[in-house]
C-alpha positions in Angstrom: -7.5 4.6 33.7 -8.7 4.6 29.4 -8.6 1.7 27.1 -5.1 3.4 25.8 -3.8 3.8 29.3 -2.7 0.2 29.5 -1.0 0.6 26.3 1.1 4.3 26.7 1.6 3.9 30.1 4.3 1.6 30.0 2.2 -1.3 31.3 3.1 -3.1 27.6 6.1 -2.8 25.1 5.5 -2.1 21.7 6.5 -5.1 19.6 9.7 -4.9 17.1 8.1 -3.6 13.7 7.9 -5.9 10.8 11.0 -6.2 8.2 10.8 -7.7 5.5 11.0 -7.4 1.3 9.2 -4.0 1.6 9.2 -3.3 -1.7 8.3 -6.4 -3.7 5.3 -6.3 -1.1 4.8 -2.8 -2.5 5.0 -4.1 -6.2 3.0 -7.2 -6.2 0.1 -5.2 -4.6 0.7 -2.6 -7.0 0.8 -4.8 -9.9 -2.9 -6.4 -8.3 -4.3 -3.5 -8.6 -3.3 -2.8 -12.4 -4.9 -6.3 -13.6 -8.0 -5.7 -11.6 -8.1 -1.9 -13.9 -6.9 -3.6 -16.8 -9.9 -6.4 -16.3 -12.2 -3.9 -15.2 -11.5 -1.7 -18.4 -13.3 -3.6 -21.3 -16.1 -3.8 -19.1 -16.4 0.2 -18.3 -20.0 0.2 -20.2 -21.6 -2.6 -18.1 -20.4 -0.8 -14.6 -21.3 2.8 -15.6 -24.4 1.4 -16.1 -25.0 0.3 -13.0 -24.0 3.3 -11.2 -20.4 1.2 -9.9 -17.8 2.9 -12.4 -15.6 3.7 -9.2 -14.6 0.3 -9.2 -12.5 0.8 -12.1 -11.3 4.2 -11.3 -10.8 2.8 -7.6 -8.0 0.2 -8.7 -6.8 2.9 -11.5 -5.6 4.7 -8.3 -4.6 1.7 -6.5 -2.3 1.2 -9.3 -1.3 5.1 -9.3 -0.6 5.5 -5.9 1.4 2.1 -6.3 4.0 3.6 -8.4 4.5 6.1 -6.1 5.1 3.7 -3.1 7.1 1.9 -5.2 9.4 5.2 -5.6 9.3 5.8 -1.5 9.9 2.0 -0.3 12.8 2.4 -2.8 13.8 5.4 -1.2 13.8 4.3 1.9 15.7 1.8 1.3 18.6 3.3 -0.6 18.3 5.6 2.7 18.3 2.9 5.0 21.7 1.2 3.1 23.1 4.5 3.2 22.5 5.0 7.6 23.9 1.4 7.8 27.4 2.2 5.7 28.4 5.8 8.0 
C-alpha cells in the first residue's frame, strides 16, 4: 500500500472545503503585495546594486496577479449566487 492509498481508497473522508470571505482575503493579499512593491520602489537602485531587484518585481507580479484574482473570485461569487437562485 502506497503513501497516498490511505487518502484515496476511501479509508479517510475528505474535509469540507473552507468557505469564507474569499474576495476580502484576495483583496487584502493584493494590497499587501502592492504596499510592498511601492515601499521598495524608492530603493530600487539599492536592490539592483545588491542583485535583489527581483524582490521588487516579485511584489509587482503579486499585485498584478492579485488583481486577476480579485476579478476571478468576484466572478466566482456571482456565479455561485446565480446558481443558488435557480
